[in-house]
N, C-alpha and C positions, 0 to 999 in steps of 0.2 A: 739799155736799161734807162738811160736818161730820157729817151724818146717816150718810153712807157710812162714815166713820171709826168712828162709834159702832157701826154694824152689824158691821164687821170686829172691833171689840173684843169683841163678844158671841161671835163664833167663837173668838177667841183665849182667852177665859175658859174656854169649854167644853173646848178642847184642853188648856189648862194644868191644869185639874182632872183630866183623864184622865192626863196625864203625871205629876202629883204625887200619885197615889193613895197612895204610901208616906207622904208628909207628912200626908195626911188620916188615914191609919191611925194614925200616931203621935199626932196631935192627939186622935182619938177615944179612944185608949187612955188618954191623960193625963186626959181629961175624964171618962171612965167606966172606971176601973180594975177595976170589978166585971164588966165584959162578958167573956163567953167569946170565944175566937178566932172562932167562927162568927158571933157577934153583931157583932163588930168588922168582919169581912168584909162582912156584910150591910149594916151602916151605911155603909161606904165605897161599896158598890155603889149604895145609895140616894142618897147624896150626889152621886156622879158622874152617875148617870142623871137625877136630878131637875134637877141643874145643866145638863146637856146639853139636856134638854127645855125648861127655862125660857129659857136663852140661845138655843136654836135658834128658839123662837117669836119672841123679840125680834129675832133676826137676820132672819127672814123678814119680820116687820112693818116693820122699818127699811128693808129692801131694797124692799119694796112702796112705802113712803112716799117713798123717794128719787125714784122715777119719778112718783108721784102728786102730790107737792107742786108740781110745775111746772104742773099744771092750774089752780092757784089756787082750787081748790074749798075752801070753808070747812071741810068735814068733815075734809079732810086735815090742815089746820092744827090742828084740835081733837084729832084722833086722835094726831097727832105730839106735841102738848103733853101729853095725858093719859098716853100710853105712856112718854114720857121722864120725867115727874114720878113716875109709879109705879115706874119702873125705879130712879130715885134712891132712893126710899123702901126698896124691896126690897134694894138694894145696901147701904144703911145697916144693915139687919138682917144681911146676910151679913158685913159688915165687923165687926160686934160679935160674931159667932159664930165667925169664923175669921180667923187672922192671915195666911192664905195670900195674900190680895189686898189687904193694908193699903196698899200703895203705889199699886196701879192703881185701886182703887175711887174714891178722891178725885179722881183725874185724869179718869176717865171721867165721874164725877158732875158735875164742873165743866164738862166738854164738853156734857153733856146740859142742864145749866141754861143755859149760853150759847146752845145751840140754841133752847131755849124763848124766851129773851130775844130772840133774832134773829127769831123768828117773830112776835113781838108788839110790840116796842118801836120799831124803826126805822120812820120814816114810809114809806119805800119798801116795807117788808113790809106795812104796813097798807093802802097804796094797791094793792099787788099783789093782795091777797085781796079788797079792796073792788071792784076792777075786774071781777071775775068775777060779783059780785052784780048788776051793772047790765046784763050781757049774757048771752045764752043762756037756756036753759030753767031754771026754778026747781029748786033743789036739794032733795032729800028731807031732811026734818028728822031729826036724830038724837035 
């Protein structure tokens, strides 16, 4: 359930970036007063498109993992862990470069770290993923 919430947050971030293009424009102008209007417009476009692509990929990955984690395959737990930890790191970079999401980034990051902890720390989670190891065909190594 928590992974589904994180997935929806990626959609929300992309939509909010698009809706707040004027705030991005203002921020870019303040950081780069020497930019011409066309350079500012291009920078805003790059920020919005790259944010949409990045968060779109994470949305799809999270949505895929929501269904796949129930299979108890070890690769799904590893992929979820790596994707969430990398997302936290990249979000920290975004947080330091733009005040637009200063409130939401720490909340989403905390949810992602909690998700990783829930995948590895509780005994029930460890047993769930260990149970797959003892039954069924061997998994491909990653």
